N, C-alpha and C positions, 0 to 999 in steps of 0.2 A: 599645727595642730588645728583641727579644729571646735571650735568652740560651738561644738556639742556632739554630746554623745547617744547612740544608739539604746535604744531599749533592747528586753535582751531577745536575741534573733530565734524562732521555730527553724519550719524546715524551708527552703526552699519549696515554691510549685514548681520550680522548671528545670525539668530531667537535664535539664544538661547547665540550669545556670546562666541563660542570656540576660544580654543586656547588663545592668547593673545595677539593675536593685538589689539589697543586701539582704533581701529573703522575707522571711514570714514573720509579721514583730505580734504573731498567735506565740502558745507555751508549744515548748519539745513534745512531738509526739512521745505519745506512752500508750503504743501498739496492746493490749493483753494487759493495762491496769485504765481508772478508772478515766481519765484524760486523755483518751485513744486518740482526738484533735478536738482542740478547745482553747477558749481567747484568756484571758488572766484572768486572773477578779478582782473588778472593781470594792473596794473597800465595802466590807460591810453583807458580801455576797457570801452563804449556806455555804462551805463542805461539800465534796460530794459523802455519799452513802459511799460507810465500811463495808456494806455489806452486800451481794451479787443475789442473783438466782441458786446459786451454789447453796447455799441460806437459807432457800426454801425446795427441798429434796423433799420428793414422796415417804412418807411413811416408810420402812422397811429398806430403803434405798439409805447404803452410806458412802463417804468414799475413798476410797483408797490412799491411804498416804503414801505410798510409791510411782504411780500413776499419776494420781492428781486426778482420774477418772470414776466417773463411779459406780455402783457393783449394785446391782438390779435385783431385785429378786428371784431366785431362780424361773425358769420357761416364762421368766419377764421378757414378752413381745413390744419392741419400741415402736414405732406409730406414727413420733411428731420429729422432725425438725431437730426442736430441745431433746426431744429423749436421745434420739442418735450421739447428740452431740456429747451430751453430758456420758455416755457411754463410750466414747472417743472413733466415736466412726467418722468418717468423711460419707456423705450425701455425692449420689449425681448436683443434687443441685447445690450445694455446699463447695463445687467445682465450677460451676457454669458460673455462681455470684460471682465468683475469684476472675477468674477467666473476663466478666465486662467489668472488673472491679480494675482491672493492671492494680495494682499496687497494694493488695493482701493476696493473701495464699491460703486455699482450701481449708488449712491446719490454720492458719488464724480467722478465719471465715468457722471454722468447728469453734475456734473457745470464745468470740464475741457470741456466739449460739449460744454456746450453754451458761456462759453471765451470763446471760437475759440479755443484753445491752445489741443483740443484732436483732433480726429476725427477718423469713422470707418465709414471705405469706403466698402458698399456695397449696392449695387445696385440693387431693390427693388423687382428685375427678379428671377436674382441671389440669394439675400438673400433665396428667397419661394425657392430654389433647395438647390445644395450641399453646398451651404457655408457656414465654419466658422465665427461670426465674430470675429474681433477685432481693438484693436483701436491704434491707432498709439499719440503719446503726449509726451511728455516731465516726465508725469507725469507716467507714464508705462516704460514700459521698454522695449529696445531699440530693434527699430524691423528692423525682413534685408530681403532686394528685391533679387529676383533674375529678370537678362532679358535675356528670348528664344527670339524666331521667324525664320521665315524661310527669305531666302536674295534670289535674283535672281538667281546668279550661287550655291549655297546650301538648303538642307534639305527641306524638308517639311511636311505634320502635321501630318501625325504616331510620325516625326521620333519627334515635340518639344511636341506632349500631354504626352508622351515619359520619352522629360526632365520638361516637369510641373510635374511630378509623381517621379522624379526624383527630386527635387529641394523638394520636400513637403515632401522626403523623408529624406532629410539633412537637414531638420527644414530652408530650404526660410517661411516669412510670407506670404512676398505678393511673387507674375511676372508678369511681363510687356511681354507681350507679344508688338516685337517693327519689328512681319516682312516687311520685305517691297517687297515679292515676291513669287511666288503661288498663290494659291487664298486666298488673305490676308482672308476673310469674314465662309471661312469654313473654314481654320486652326487656327481666333479663337473663332468660332461654336465654337467646339469642344473643343478645349480651356476654356472654359466657365465652358463647360456642365461637362467635369474634372476632375473640376475643385472647391478643400473644403478655397481651399485661395481664399482674393480677386485680381484681375487677374486688369493691366492697358494695356494701351494704348496708343502712341503717333496719331491722327484721322490723321493726315493728311500725311499720309504715305499710309492712302486708297484711301486719295480724286484720289492722284495721278496719279496711277494706271490707264497707259492707254492715257494720258495725259502730257502734259508742265507743268507746278509750273506756268506757263505767267497765264496759261489758267484759272486755280481758278477763279471763279466767289463765287459771295455773296449766293450763292443757292446753289451751290456742300457742301462750308464749311459747313452750319445753316443741310445740307443732312446727309451729309456725318459726324457733331457729332450725328446726331440724331440715324443714327446706327450702334452701335458700340453696345452698351448691355455690358460696362464694369463694373468695379465698379470703376475705378477713370481713369480723363483720362489726358495726358499731353497737355498742351492749351500753345504755346510757342509767348505769345497777349506782353508780357514784352517790347520785342522788338522795338525800336519805328527808325520814320527815322532818330529821334535826334541822332542816338547815332550808324548808325556805319561812321562815320568821327573817331570818336574813333577806330573807331577797322583797321588804313589801313598801322598802324606804328607799329600792333603783329606780333612776324613772322608766331602765325596758327590762321589768321583772325580766323573767327568761325568753330568750328569745332562739331559742336549743326547740328543734321540735320534739323531737325526747323529749326534756327534759319537762319540756310543756307538760307534753302526752304524761308523764311516770304523773306529775306533783294533784296535776285533775285527778286521778286514778287513784289516789293520796288523799287527796284529802276529799271524795267522796269515799273513801269506803273509808278510813278514820283508819288504813294500815301498813306497815312497812314498805319501800318499793316492791314490788313481786321482779323485779332483776336481780334487786341484792338477796330476797327469800333466797330465789331459786340459784345462788350463783353458784353454787358446786355442781346442781342436773348441768345448768350451761357448761360448763366446761369441761364435760364428760362427752353433751356432745360434738365440742370444738375441739375435742381431743383425735376423736373416733376420725374425723374428715381432716387431721391437720388445717386445720383452720385458726389462726394467729384473729386473738382481741386486739382491736381498737378502742379500747374502753376511753366509753367518751363521754365531754363533758359537760355534761346539763345542762352544768349553772353558770358558763362561761356566759361571759363581759357584753351586750351588745349596746353599747356603747364607752367612749373615755370614763364619762362620771361613776363609771361603774365597775375599774378593771381596779382588778390584787386588792377585791373588798371579802366580807366574811365570805361568804357565797360564796367562792369560787375556791378559797382557798381550800376553808371546812373541804369542799368537795375532791379536793388532791389532795388533802389526806386520805378522802377514801381508797380513791382512787390506784392509794399504795399500797394497801390491806389487800385490796381488790388483785391487785398485782399477784403479791405473796402469795395470793391463798393459788393462780391460778396456777403455775410455777408449780403449785405442790403436783398440781396436777398434768404437772407435765406436758404447758398449752401454750403456745409463746403468744408476746404481750407485747405491745406496743397502747401508750397514753395520749392521748387527744389534749389539747392545746384550747388558749386562751383565742378568741377573735378582734379586741378589740383594746388595743394596748396601748396607751405611751411611752412614747418609743425610750421614755425615761427607767419607764419599768419593765422591761426586756427581759435584762437581765436578769435580774432575779428572779423575773417569772421562772425564765429555763432551769435555772440555776437551784432554785425553789423542789423542779417534779424533779432535777438529777439522783436530787438528794430524798423527797419524798418518797418516790419510787423506785430507787436505787437503781441507776444505770436506765432503765428502760426506754426502750425508741419513743422520745414526744416527735408527736406529731401534729402541729397548730397550724389554724385556715392563719394568716396569716399573720400577723395581730395588721388589719385598720390603727391608723396612727394620726390619724384626725378623721373625724365625723359627718365633714358639711362639707366634701367634694362626687357627692351621688355620679356616676358615669365616668369615674375616673378612684373609683378605689380597685382597679386593675393594680396605675399604680402609687397609693394611700396604702394598700399592706403591701407592693411587693417591697417599698423600704424598712416595714415592718419584720419583714418577715428574712430579709441582708440581714439585719441584725437577730435574729432567731436564730437561723442557723447558725451564727458564727458563735453566738452566745448556748446554740449546745440541740436543737433541734432538728431533730435527724432526717424531716421531710419536713413540705410547706403544701399542705390544700391550697391552691391557686381562687383567686375573688376577679373575677370575670368585672368589663363595663357596666351587665348586668345588677350587678350584687346590688341588692334590695332595691328593685328595680322592676323585673321579673324575669325571666325563662333563660338561660343564655341562648340565644344561634350558633348559628358556625360561625362567623366571624368573630364571638366573644371570647368563642371557646379557645380562636389560635390565639388573642390578644391575651386570652390569662394565663394563656401556655407560656408565648413566649414572654411577658413581663415574672415569671415564674422561673424559667431559668432562666433569666440573667439571674437574680437573687440567688436563686443554688447558685450555682456558676462565680458569682462571686463570694461568694460564702467563704467559699473552698479553694480560691485560689485567697483568699483574705487567709484560711490556716491551715494552708500552707501544705495541701494532699500532695500526694506527692504527684507529679506530671497532668496537675491543674491547669497549669500555665500555660502548656508547651503550645496549644491551637493558637492562641493571645499570641504570641512571642513570633510565630512562620506566619498570621498576615499585622503582625506589624513591619516583619521580614518583606514582605509584597506589597502593604506601602509605605514600606522605603522607598520601597526601587517603581513606584512605580510601576505595578505590575498587574492591572487593575483584575484582568482574568483572575492570579491568585486571589486577589485582595474578594471575590467575591468567591469564586469556589468555597473557601476557606470562613464567609462568612456560618453565620445558622440557619439566616434563612437570604440565599441568595439572589430569591426571586425581589425582592423587595427593594435589597438594596440595588442592582443590575437597573431595575427600573426609576429610583429615584434618580442614578446616573445618567441615564441616559435619557430624560424628562430634559435636562439644561443640557446636553453635548453626550455626542453620540460618536466620538472618537473617543478611545483610549490610546492618552497621545499624557507629554508628563506633567498634566495639570490637569484640576479638577471643573466647575464654575463657579465652584468658591471661592478662593481668591482670584483664580486667572492665573495668568501664565505669568507675569514677571514680580506678583506677590507671593506666589508657592512655595512656603518657605521648608518642602521638603523637598523641591525639586534644585533648590539653592542649598543645601545641606547634606544632598547627592554630588554636585557641582564638587563639593570641599575635598579635593583632593587626603584634607589628613583628617576624617570623616571614614569612617569605616561606612555608614551611614546608606543603604543602597545601593550598594553593591558587593551582594551574595549572590554568587553565581546561579543562583540555583534558580535564581528570580527574576534573572538580566533578560531580557527582549528587545528585537531589532529596532524597530519601526512601530508606528504609529496602525489603527487601525483601525475600520470601523468595526461597531459593532452592529453582535450578529439582530438581525431583526428580535421585533418583541414574540417570545412566546406568550401564551393566551392568561398565560399566570401575572407575567410584568401587565400584557394591556390592563387587564383588568383589575390589578393595582390603582396604576395610573390612572385608567376609567370611577375609577370611587374617590380617587383626586379630587376630581373638577378642577385641573389646574389648567392641565390644557386643554383644545376641542376636540371631537371628535375629530375632526381630521385635523388636529394637529399630530392626535394617535397613529390616524391611519396612514401622516408620513411623516412619521418619526426618522424611519432608517434612514428611510434619502437627506432631512435637512439639513444636517447639519456636511450629509457629506458631499450636499452640493456646494455650500458656503465656504467648507474647510479644502476640497479640492483634495479631497483624501484616497484616488484613482487607485489599483492595487498596483504594489510594487514600488510606489512611492509616496514620500513622508508626505501626510499633512502641513497646507500651508503655514496654518496656527504652532507648529514644530519647531521646536527653541532654534534649531542645526536653522532651518530654512527661514522664520522670519525674526528682525527683530521686537525685544519686546512693548511697540508700542504698537505694530503691526498686529502681535501676536491676541492685544489684549481686543485693538477695535475689531480686529475680522470675527476672537472668539461673543465680541459684542453685540454684532450683525451688524455692524455701521458701513 
């Protein structure tokens, strides 16, 4: 008997249970309950809320005891996905979400929406255009948002539309337009016309263009919200007058633009946050267009020293109240979460939100787990984002290398998207979401077979993987330049007949071959790396061909069937 005991197992993220991995250490999935895909609770973690959106039906609605669905007043016409779901209806958008998820049925998507645990951000106008509906919730795969937007000193409409397409290329699931400069309305309209992904924004930005925040009144707020045209909207309604004293001793005050603007408005007028007092009116506007709330965390911490403090948690309690009120209006809700949190406090933050906001999807920025690496905050935050998603976050807002330093450019958008797709995917595998590991397993089999073409084809970024490989060795053979021929453990395992490693017939290959000439994207990657000279990059397609003697129809001189270990190593080293 082994001297160890495995923890309780959840679901296996491999559809075919490939390999020898026993399965996920997450909890057993509870689709239809509060713990659809969830991590085991560490001691002291808040329990899930016993309530859902079903407990916050609009006045005059009731829930039928036989069907489990709601009964609305006579002549009521449903508008939002939440209203359709409560009435037991499966919409076209729900079917599309189920199709894209793969592990959920349309009825499961409907039921998660009805419970308030999943949202489909799809403005009625945008969904009639290019939008491809998607779902955000802990029963679905973890999603990634990319932020962009023109500033008063950088970028413009054309560049932001280009960034949108670039973010879609790198598989951002949603995009937020956070423009604070230029023609905001024109930029947003251009982005929405072009976007296949849901678009979000923070409407207070456009409300104060050309005016002081102190001049903002109720009419301006409601008119500014109605004209946005986006699929989801960040409203910082949880920052209240009574919360501001908690901020006084923070090292970095209020780092949310919306939160700081509204704090200034409250102090100037001596009144409560107008977003809070106008909440019911705002709900009615969002309902008309089926715009999803992304209730803003205006008091999120801007540094580790201010995380999980009284200001942040007092606001979170208010966000729970606002969630309940929005559900009573039939509006879909997700809740935004903190940006700088020590690693040890991430689980608590995720599970407290789950409790206070009754399972509404949590949309978090990062969180960054350290503050001392500017220029690398896509990495510091992706570490926290992985933990956040494993412990309950449904969507991750990316952070780029330019965070805290400037407006992200095209390459920064790519780096942010890639870092966060890694975080989201790692969490999905850990949670045991069905099929989450399938592509990893296929790439592992291609790697074991030393099938480089399949290896790159299955990778998230084939151009980068291929360029890095060919930088050292532009022949696809039975080793790479990391270990060389005689030290290649993967080749050795493949040769051991008792192992199945590398012997999948679908990944078999006959002979080594020269890789194709660099594509423009691959050439650009190597040029940016600066390891090879321009002449070496230009000659890359022929340098190894000449040295290894890999003519068409012949095995390369470095192949293990042709050269012994010492000779193959000598040839690889260019001696």
